[in-house]
N, C-alpha and C positions, 0 to 999 in steps of 0.2 A: 504493500501499500504506499502510495507517494506521499508528499507533504500536503498539509492543507494549506489554501491559498486564500488570503485576503483580497477581494477582487478590486477594492478601492487602492490600496497600497501596492499591491502585487508582490507582497513578501509573504513568506510561509510564516504561518502562525507557530508560536512558541508551542511545544508540546511538553509533557511532564518534564520536570527537571531530572537530570541524571543523578543517579545515588553514586557520587564519587567515593563514597566510602567502602564501596566494593572493590575499587580498583586494587589496593593493597593485597586483599584476599585472593583476587583473580592472578596477580603477578606472582605472588607466593605459591599458589597452586602450579601454576605454569612453570616455575622453577623447580618444584618439587617432582613434577612428572618429567623432567629432563628435556623438555621441548622448548618452544618458544626462542628459536636461536636468534631472530631479530631483537628480541627484547633483552637477551642476554649481551648482544653487542652494544645496543643502547646503554646498557647499565656498566658496561667496561669489563663484564665478566668474560667475553670472548671477543675475537677480533675477526673482522671479514678480510679473508685474503684477496677477494675483489677490489678491495680498497686500501691494501697494504703492500707497500714494495717490498720484495724480498731479494737479496743477492745471491744468497748460497743456501744450501740445506744440507742435513746429515741425517741418516737413521742408524739406530742402534738397538741393542737388546740389553737392557739394564740387568737382567736376571741371567746373563750369560750367553755366549755366542753360539751354543749348541741346545737342540731340543731332542727330546727322546720319542719315539714313537707312541702316539696318544696323549702326549703332554702339550701344555699350551705356554705361551710365553709372550708378555705385551711387548709391543713395538713402541719407541719413543722416537719422534722426529723433532730435530732442533732446526729452526729457520732463523737466518741472520739477516737483519736489516742492513741498509746502507749506512746508517748511522752507527753500527755495530750492536745495537740492542738485539738479544736473541729471545725468540719466542719458542715456546714449546707446544706439544700437542696436549690435548686433555687426557684424562685418564691417568696412567702411571707417571706421565710427564707433568701432571699438574698444572699444564699451562692453559693458554688461552685460544690456541689453534683448535679448530673444529675438524674432526676427521671427516665431515661431510665435504669438507673444502679441499680434500686430499684424494688421490687415487692410488690404490695399492694393487700391483699386479705381482703375482708370485707364481712359483714353479716349484714342484715338490712339497712344499709346505702350503698350507691354507691360509688364507687371510679373510677376516670378517670385516663388517663396517666400523668396527671401534679399534682396529688395529692390532687385534689379538691374532697371533700366529698359532698355528696347530699343526702337527703331522699326524697323518692318518695311523690308527692304531695297528693296521696290518704292516709289519716291517718290510714287507716286498715292495711297497710302494716307495720305499726311501732307501733301501739297501744299496750301497754302492754309488749313492748319489749325493750331490750338495744342493740345499735348497737356495732358492735366490729370490730377492725382493727387490721391485722396483717402485719408488715412491715419486709421484709427480704432482704438479699443481696445475690443474685443468685451466685456471684463469692466467696462469703465467707459465706456459708451454716450454719456456727455455730453461726451466728448473727442474732438476731431478735428482735423486738419491739412490744408490744401489746398496745392498747388504747381502753377502753369501751367509746361510744357514747351516752350520754342520750338524750332523746327527749324532747322538751319543746313545750309548746303551749302558753306561754305568750307574743306572739308578735302580730303586726298589720296585720292581714291577709286580703286580698283583692280579691273580686271575681267580675270581669269586664265583663259585658254583653253589653257594650255601643255598638252604632251603629257604623259603619266603618267612617272613614274620607272620605269626598268626595274628587274626583280627582281635581287638579288644572287645570284651564284653560290654553290653549296653548297662549303662547305669539304672539302678532301680528308682521308681517314682516315689517322690516325698508324699507322705500322707496327709491328707487334708486338716486343716487346724478344726478344732470343735467350735461350736457356736456359743456365743456367751449366754448365761442364764436370764430370764426375763426380770424385769424390775419390780421389786415388791414395795412395801411401804414403810416408811419409818416414822411415820405420824403416830405418836404414842396414844392418841386417841381411837386411831384405826390402824393398827400395825398389820402387816401381811409379811410372809417370808419371801426372800428373792428365789428366783429359780435356779435350780443347779446348770452349771455348765456342761455341755456335752463332751464326751471323749474325743480326743485327737484320733485320727485314722492311722493305721499301721504303714510303715514305708514298705514298698515292696522289694524283693531281693534283687541284687544285681546279678546279671548273667554271667556265666562262666566264660574266660578266653577261649578262643579256638586254639588247637593244637599248631605248632610251628610245622612248616613244610618239610618234607624229607629230601635231603640232597641227593642228586644222582650219582651214577658210577662215573669215575673220571679216569681217564687214561692219559698219562704223560709219557711223551717219547723224547729223549734228548740225545743229540749228537753234537759234533763240533764242526764250524766252517773250516773251509781249507785255506782261507786267506792268512796272511803273515801274521796279522794281529787276530788271533782266532777267537771266534765268539760261540757261545752255546746256542745252539739252534734248537728250538723246543716247540713241540706241538702239544696242545692241551685239549683233549676232546671230551665231550659229554653228548649224550642223545640229542641230535639235533643242533649241536653246536660244536665249533672248533675255532680255537684262537691260537695264533703264532707268535713267538717271542724271539728277539735276538738279545742275549744277555752277555755283557761283558764280565768275565769271571773276576776281572780285577776291579772290584768296587760295586759290582751290580749284585741283584739278587731277583729270585723270582719266588713268591709266595703263592701256593695254590691252596684254596680254602673250597672244602665240601662239608661245612658245619650243618648240623641240623638247625632248623629254624627256630628262632625264638618264639615260646607260646606267647599268646596275646594276654594283656593283663586283665583281670577279672572287674567286672563292673562294680562301680560303688553301691552299696545299699541304699535304698531310699531313706530319708529322715523321717522319723516319725511326727506326724502332726501335734502341734500343742493343743493341749486342752483347752476348752473355752472357760472363760471366768464366770465365777458365780455371780448372780445378780444381787444388787444391793437391796436388803429388805431387813425386817426384823423376824427371825435373824436372817443374816446373808446366805445366799445360796451357796453350795459347794462347788469348787472349780472342778472341771473335767480331768481326766487322766490324760496325760501325754501318750500318744502312740508309740509303738515300739519301732525302733530302726530296722530296717530291713538287712539282711546278711549280705554282705559283700560276696561277689563271685570268686570262683578259684582262677588263679593264672593258668592258662593252657599249658599243656606238657611240650617240651621241646621236641621238635622232629629229629629222625634219625639222620646221623652223618653218613656221607657217601663213602664208597669204598674205591679208593685211589691206588691204581696200579702204576708203578713208574718202571719204563723200561729205558736203560741208559747204554750208551756205546762204551766199550772198554776204555775209550780215549777219555771220556767224560769222568771217569772215576776220581781223578785228582781234585775235581771241583764240585762234588756233589755236595759241599758245604753251601753252596749258593742257592740250593733249593730247599725252602721250607714248607712243611705240609701241615694242614690243619683239618681234623675230621671229628669235631666234637660230636659227642654222642653216637659214635660210629665206629667202625672196625680200624684196626691198625693197618696202615698202608702196606703194601707188598712192593718190594723192590726186585728187580730182574736185571741183570747184566747180560747184554747181548747185542750182536751187532744192529745197527739202526741207521737205515737209509736216511739221506737229508729229505725232510718233509716238503721242500720245494726246490 
């Protein structure tokens, strides 16, 4: 609907006054939501690279130059202005440059819209390769920064096939409060007793937690790569799943879990309702009794741990301390030494 016009003056009539008190709240809501880039620029919290001259830029990985398969690492870009002032990207860089004003192209590694780099979990995607990142400023095409990203395997890998946690039991319902007794009379010439309050209702019992899920049977196969810097080549399989790992035996490790799932917590018993108050009179009525609290449910039992079988090539024998197994509430793992072919 357009503005209303005063035909005599040909000026729009004034509508209701804007409630300016809402503006600070809208601004705060906008900032908390992480959006409103233009508002952040106006408030000096961010800079607009379309309006900011830059003479050079550099990219770095503050958490280290290498990433392990499945891990993430935040990228930081520094941009130097002609006057020597250095600007940094938002996020880990804690700066004012917005990632939306930059373009990040990557090979081998993956990059998201917030400058977070990640290697695929499958080591086959990066084995024997070096990741590469190129950062450009679309509004200033003469600028770019490049960075190589090495792949590391000396970290603590975890392969978890544990059973699911059981669902918690529902809490019982609280009992209803009793009603107050009716009013009597305290008139000495016409006394009458107050009515008794009714009893509060009993709370209902909480439901028992569900059992934890059982872990599947897990098969682990280990051998060594043939490169100069030899790595443990590991396949971890369960029905319908297969995960591959490369582990540096000098500093790295692999933990395989097939624990029984934790049972769900029992629900809380409902609280008994409060007894109603006795009515005032001559004499006063009696208060009703409080209802009984419901029984809390029992925690669900833990699921059964899975059976882990480890088959390792004789060459792996000196490095078996790298492998850690966990089968809580399950059978002990079985180890077998036998020739193992590379899993890929």
